[in-house]
N, C-alpha and C positions, 0 to 999 in steps of 0.2 A: 374326820377331822384332818387326816393327812392329805386327802384330796382337796379339801378346802384350802389348806396351806399352800399346796402346790398351785392351785388356781390363782390364789392371791399373789404368789411370786411371779407367775406367768403374766398376770395382769400388770404388775409393776414393771416387768421387762418390756412388755408390749407398749406400755404407756411411755416409758423412757425412749424406746425406738421411735415412737410416733412423735414425741416432742423433739427429738433430734432431727427427724426428717422435716418437721415443720421449721426448725431453725435453718436447715440447709436450703429450704425453699426461699426463706426470707433473704438469705445471703445472695442467692442466685437472682432474686428479683432486684435487689440493690445493684447488682453487677449489670443487669439488663438496662436498668434506668441509666446507669453511668455510661453504658455503651451507646444508648440512644442520645444521650447528651453529647457525647463525642462525635457522633454522626452529624448532629444538627450544628455543632460548632464548626466542623470541617466544611459543611455545605455553606454555612454563612461566611466562613473565611474565603471560600472559593468565589462566592457571589460578590463579596466586597472587592477581592482582588481583581476580578474580571471587570467590574464597574470602574475601579481605578485605572486599570489598563486601557479601557476604552476611552476614558477621559484623557489620559496621557496621549494616546494615539491621535485622538481628535485634535488636541492642542498641537502636537507635532505636525500633523498634516496641515492644519490651518496656518502654522508658522511657516511652512515651506511653500504654501500655495501662492500663486500670483507674483512670484519673484524667481530670479535665477538662483538655483540651488547648487552649492558646491558638493562634490562627491563626498567629501569628509562629513558634511551635514547629513547627507543621505545615508551614509554607512552608520553614523551614530544613531539615527532614528531607527534604522534597521536592526542594529544590535540591541537597542532597548526593547524593541518589539520581541525579538527572539528570547531575550532574557525574561521578559514578562510572560511569554508563552511557556518557557521552561518552568518558571515558578508555578504557573497555573497547572501544568501537568503534575508537578510535585504535590500540590495541594489536592488535586483530583485523586492522585494515588493514595494519599493519606485518607481521603474520604472513603475510597474503596476498601482500604484496610480496615477502617472503622466499621463499615457495613458488614464486612466478613466477621469481625470480632462480635459485633451485635448478633449476627445469626448464630454464631457458635454459642454465645451466652444464652440465646433463646432456646436453643436445643438443650443445653444444659439445664435450663429452667424447666423445660417440659419433662425431662427425665427425672429431675428432682420432685416435681409435682406428682409424677406417676408413682414414684417410690413412696412419697408421702400418702397418696391415696391407698396404695397397697397396705401400708402400715396401719392406717386409719381403719381400713376394712378388716384387717386381722384383729385389731383391738376391739372393734364392734362385734366380731364373731365370738371372741372370747367372753365379752360382756354378756352376749346372748346365751352362751353356754353356761356361764355362772348363774344367770337368772333361771335357766331351766333346771339346773341342779338345785337351786334354792327352792323352786316350786315343788320339785319332787321330794325333797327332804322335809319340807314344812309339815306335812301331815304326820310323818314319822316322829318329828320332834314334838309335835302337839300331843301325840298318843303317848309318847315316853313321859312327858311332863305330866299328863293326866294320871298315868300309872303311878308315878312317884307321889303325886298329890294324894291319890287314893290310899297308897300304902302308908302315908303319913297320918291319915285320919283313922285307920283301923286300929282298934285296941289290940294290944298284944296279949294273947291268951297264954296262960302258963302251960307248959308242956306237961303231960301226964306220963309218968314212968311206967 
């Protein structure tokens, strides 16, 4: 009985650990999805910025073509181009940072999944042990129940002094 109680307590503990590990995996999965979304958003933002910059540069060059250009107009177009290039670099850096965060979160997810698998394996091992003990003690319990049943059917003979 004492060993059965201890196994039941171990089973509860292992089940709680496995449930907690499962919850941690779910949190990590959500973080990975969020990081992937951030990477996609940064990539889309960079693509949109580059397309807008290309359109602006094409408009600026076509406005300067086939006419005499003042130096101030040329410098203004050049400063806009440099500002656009700087902004593209910033967006690209944000995208690279988002990729690093995503990779870190994926590593965290892999570790959490590994811990969850270990906890699940430990729980299954304990369940297997409990089943083996149950199989071993079943014949003993059946024999004990049969003995008690036989004792209950026997008439009690009076003792002779």
